[in-house]
C-alpha atoms as a printed R data frame, in Angstrom:
    type eleno elety resid chain resno       x       y       z
1   ATOM     1    CA   MET     A     1  37.896 -45.783  47.055
2   ATOM     2    CA   LYS     A     2  39.059 -43.340  44.278
3   ATOM     3    CA   ARG     A     3  38.150 -39.911  44.513
4   ATOM     4    CA   ARG     A     4  36.790 -38.091  41.209
5   ATOM     5    CA   THR     A     5  37.926 -34.685  40.410
6   ATOM     6    CA   TYR     A     6  36.869 -32.459  37.641
7   ATOM     7    CA   TYR     A     7  40.244 -33.009  35.717
8   ATOM     8    CA   SER     A     8  39.957 -36.831  35.732
9   ATOM     9    CA   LYS     A     9  37.133 -37.058  33.027
10  ATOM    10    CA   PRO     A    10  38.580 -36.745  29.239
11  ATOM    11    CA   ARG     A    11  37.044 -33.294  28.001
12  ATOM    12    CA   ARG     A    12  35.223 -33.593  24.944
13  ATOM    13    CA   LYS     A    13  36.167 -31.317  22.066
14  ATOM    14    CA   LYS     A    14  33.525 -29.008  20.717
15  ATOM    15    CA   LYS     A    15  31.973 -29.590  17.011
16  ATOM    16    CA   LYS     A    16  32.041 -26.554  15.241
17  ATOM    17    CA   ARG     A    17  28.534 -25.783  14.164
18  ATOM    18    CA   VAL     A    18  28.072 -25.406  10.378
19  ATOM    19    CA   PHE     A    19  25.766 -22.583   9.062
20  ATOM    20    CA   ASP     A    20  22.583 -23.780   8.157
21  ATOM    21    CA   ALA     A    21  20.701 -21.552   5.724
22  ATOM    22    CA   ASN     A    22  17.787 -23.093   5.923
23  ATOM    23    CA   GLU     A    23  17.602 -22.525   9.829
24  ATOM    24    CA   TYR     A    24  18.436 -19.036   9.535
25  ATOM    25    CA   ALA     A    25  15.735 -18.472   7.031
26  ATOM    26    CA   ILE     A    26  13.050 -20.230   9.500
27  ATOM    27    CA   LYS     A    27  14.067 -17.832  12.132
28  ATOM    28    CA   LYS     A    28  14.350 -14.799  10.173
29  ATOM    29    CA   THR     A    29  10.586 -15.477   9.168
30  ATOM    30    CA   VAL     A    30   8.981 -16.404  12.585
31  ATOM    31    CA   ALA     A    31  10.918 -13.223  13.862
32  ATOM    32    CA   GLN     A    32   9.436 -10.876  10.960
33  ATOM    33    CA   GLY     A    33   6.222 -12.728  11.634
34  ATOM    34    CA   MET     A    34   6.091 -11.465  15.077
35  ATOM    35    CA   LEU     A    35   7.182  -8.366  14.524
36  ATOM    36    CA   ASP     A    36   4.309  -7.888  11.895
37  ATOM    37    CA   ILE     A    37   1.574  -9.219  14.180
38  ATOM    38    CA   ALA     A    38   3.060  -6.552  16.856
39  ATOM    39    CA   LEU     A    39   2.637  -3.762  14.134
40  ATOM    40    CA   LEU     A    40  -1.035  -4.991  13.515
41  ATOM    41    CA   ALA     A    41  -1.909  -4.792  17.146
42  ATOM    42    CA   SER     A    42  -0.370  -1.681  17.310
43  ATOM    43    CA   ASN     A    43  -2.778  -0.391  14.449
44  ATOM    44    CA   ALA     A    44  -5.342  -1.703  16.111
45  ATOM    45    CA   SER     A    45  -4.826  -0.154  19.256
46  ATOM    46    CA   GLN     A    46  -4.420   3.374  17.603
47  ATOM    47    CA   LEU     A    47  -7.211   2.882  15.671
48  ATOM    48    CA   LYS     A    48  -9.532   2.528  18.692
49  ATOM    49    CA   TYR     A    49  -7.572   5.229  20.216
50  ATOM    50    CA   VAL     A    50  -8.641   7.759  17.668
51  ATOM    51    CA   LEU     A    51 -12.451   6.162  17.167
52  ATOM    52    CA   GLN     A    52 -12.643   7.022  21.073
53  ATOM    53    CA   PHE     A    53 -11.227  10.614  20.798
54  ATOM    54    CA   GLY     A    54 -13.576  11.255  18.042
55  ATOM    55    CA   PRO     A    55 -13.746  13.899  15.078
56  ATOM    56    CA   ILE     A    56 -12.493  16.577  17.448
57  ATOM    57    CA   HIS     A    57  -9.187  15.743  16.330
58  ATOM    58    CA   GLU     A    58  -7.934  17.887  13.511
59  ATOM    59    CA   PHE     A    59  -6.813  15.171  11.499
60  ATOM    60    CA   TYR     A    60  -9.295  12.617  12.303
61  ATOM    61    CA   THR     A    61  -9.977  11.556   8.753
62  ATOM    62    CA   LEU     A    62  -6.414  11.418   7.824
63  ATOM    63    CA   LEU     A    63  -5.440   9.257  10.741
64  ATOM    64    CA   ILE     A    64  -8.627   6.714  10.093
65  ATOM    65    CA   ALA     A    65  -7.497   6.652   6.687
66  ATOM    66    CA   LEU     A    66  -3.810   5.851   7.209
67  ATOM    67    CA   ILE     A    67  -4.656   3.469   9.875
68  ATOM    68    CA   THR     A    68  -7.016   1.578   7.993
69  ATOM    69    CA   ILE     A    69  -4.950   1.627   4.618
70  ATOM    70    CA   SER     A    70  -1.825   0.124   6.781
71  ATOM    71    CA   ILE     A    71  -4.093  -2.407   8.414
72  ATOM    72    CA   ILE     A    72  -5.687  -3.458   4.947
73  ATOM    73    CA   LEU     A    73  -2.085  -4.137   3.210
74  ATOM    74    CA   GLN     A    74  -0.737  -5.973   6.537
75  ATOM    75    CA   THR     A    75  -3.739  -8.315   5.955
76  ATOM    76    CA   LEU     A    76  -3.117  -8.785   2.386
77  ATOM    77    CA   SER     A    77   0.613  -8.995   3.025
78  ATOM    78    CA   PHE     A    78   0.028 -12.127   5.464
79  ATOM    79    CA   ILE     A    79  -2.299 -13.537   2.891
80  ATOM    80    CA   LEU     A    80   0.489 -12.992   0.163
81  ATOM    81    CA   THR     A    81   2.896 -14.553   2.293
82  ATOM    82    CA   GLY     A    82   0.727 -17.766   2.856
83  ATOM    83    CA   ILE     A    83   0.255 -18.038  -1.326
84  ATOM    84    CA   MET     A    84   3.953 -17.325  -1.656
85  ATOM    85    CA   PHE     A    85   4.939 -20.098   0.415
86  ATOM    86    CA   CYS     A    86   2.917 -22.867  -1.766
87  ATOM    87    CA   PHE     A    87   4.832 -21.651  -4.934
88  ATOM    88    CA   ILE     A    88   8.083 -22.126  -2.961
89  ATOM    89    CA   GLY     A    89   9.522 -25.570  -4.803
90  ATOM    90    CA   GLY     A    90  11.809 -27.148  -7.260
91  ATOM    91    CA   ASP     A    91  10.099 -25.995 -10.456
92  ATOM    92    CA   PRO     A    92  11.515 -22.651 -11.900
93  ATOM    93    CA   ARG     A    93   8.484 -21.078 -13.266
94  ATOM    94    CA   THR     A    94   6.868 -21.286  -9.648
95  ATOM    95    CA   ARG     A    95  10.184 -20.022  -8.385
96  ATOM    96    CA   LYS     A    96   9.612 -17.085 -10.830
97  ATOM    97    CA   VAL     A    97   6.135 -16.475  -9.165
98  ATOM    98    CA   ALA     A    98   7.458 -16.503  -5.824
99  ATOM    99    CA   ILE     A    99   9.817 -14.189  -6.439
100 ATOM   100    CA   TRP     A   100   7.649 -11.806  -8.372
101 ATOM   101    CA   LEU     A   101   5.107 -12.258  -5.172
102 ATOM   102    CA   TYR     A   102   8.078 -11.596  -2.724
103 ATOM   103    CA   ARG     A   103   8.552  -8.354  -4.821
104 ATOM   104    CA   VAL     A   104   4.903  -7.110  -4.300
105 ATOM   105    CA   ASN     A   105   5.070  -8.102  -0.491
106 ATOM   106    CA   ILE     A   106   8.036  -6.014  -0.162
107 ATOM   107    CA   VAL     A   107   6.205  -2.959  -2.044
108 ATOM   108    CA   TRP     A   108   2.986  -3.645   0.397
109 ATOM   109    CA   LEU     A   109   5.165  -3.610   3.407
110 ATOM   110    CA   SER     A   110   6.903  -0.632   2.316
111 ATOM   111    CA   LEU     A   111   3.765   1.177   2.009
112 ATOM   112    CA   VAL     A   112   2.647  -0.053   5.565
113 ATOM   113    CA   LEU     A   113   5.829   1.492   6.792
114 ATOM   114    CA   TYR     A   114   4.971   4.800   4.780
115 ATOM   115    CA   CYS     A   115   1.577   4.942   6.311
116 ATOM   116    CA   ASP     A   116   2.973   4.526   9.910
117 ATOM   117    CA   VAL     A   117   5.471   6.843   9.664
118 ATOM   118    CA   ILE     A   118   2.939   9.712   8.540
119 ATOM   119    CA   ASN     A   119   0.312   8.360  11.370
120 ATOM   120    CA   ILE     A   120   3.213   8.898  13.818
121 ATOM   121    CA   SER     A   121   3.926  12.286  12.587
122 ATOM   122    CA   PHE     A   122   0.436  13.188  13.024
123 ATOM   123    CA   GLY     A   123  -0.195  11.154  15.981
124 ATOM   124    CA   LEU     A   124  -2.165  11.713  18.686
125 ATOM   125    CA   ASP     A   125  -1.197  13.282  22.183
126 ATOM   126    CA   THR     A   126  -2.591  11.418  25.355
127 ATOM   127    CA   THR     A   127  -2.979  15.156  26.860
128 ATOM   128    CA   ASP     A   128  -5.327  16.241  24.182
129 ATOM   129    CA   TYR     A   129  -7.566  13.298  25.200
130 ATOM   130    CA   GLU     A   130  -7.612  14.392  28.735
131 ATOM   131    CA   ASN     A   131  -7.665  17.747  28.173
132 ATOM   132    CA   TYR     A   132 -10.640  17.076  25.978
133 ATOM   133    CA   HIS     A   133 -12.569  15.023  28.683
134 ATOM   134    CA   ARG     A   134 -11.660  18.025  31.395
135 ATOM   135    CA   TRP     A   135 -13.207  20.225  28.970
136 ATOM   136    CA   ASP     A   136 -16.440  18.201  28.425
137 ATOM   137    CA   GLU     A   137 -16.445  17.723  32.026
138 ATOM   138    CA   LEU     A   138 -16.244  21.650  33.186
139 ATOM   139    CA   LYS     A   139 -18.758  22.511  29.847
140 ATOM   140    CA   LEU     A   140 -21.469  19.914  32.016
141 ATOM   141    CA   THR     A   141 -20.963  21.672  35.131
142 ATOM   142    CA   THR     A   142 -21.233  25.154  34.074
143 ATOM   143    CA   GLU     A   143 -24.577  24.155  32.285
144 ATOM   144    CA   GLN     A   144 -26.221  22.757  35.180
């Protein structure tokens, strides 16, 4: 019986993989969508935290406004992206509409970015929330 060794099999040459622009675009769109969903979840979490903290924070209304604007713009961006996919096609007129919608979407996402940067700069510190509850407990114990 003949022993088989690793070198007895003929080696296959690896085929060079050709760059596929459609595959790249699909992967990029999916990754961007996941990041957008993560940002939306982050904004929802921040909104919950601000509402739990209450109006005691000095930038309460600013934070509520910025987070709400960011969530609304993200939702509009999701809707606009869905509409944009309907216009992608071979017709030059629909392509122009898709390009215009893409540019509007970029502006909205830039506004979301600016709102989030300002929101983070005025952000909430968890120690503020903990100190607020400790102060509230101390106040209750001294009143009794």
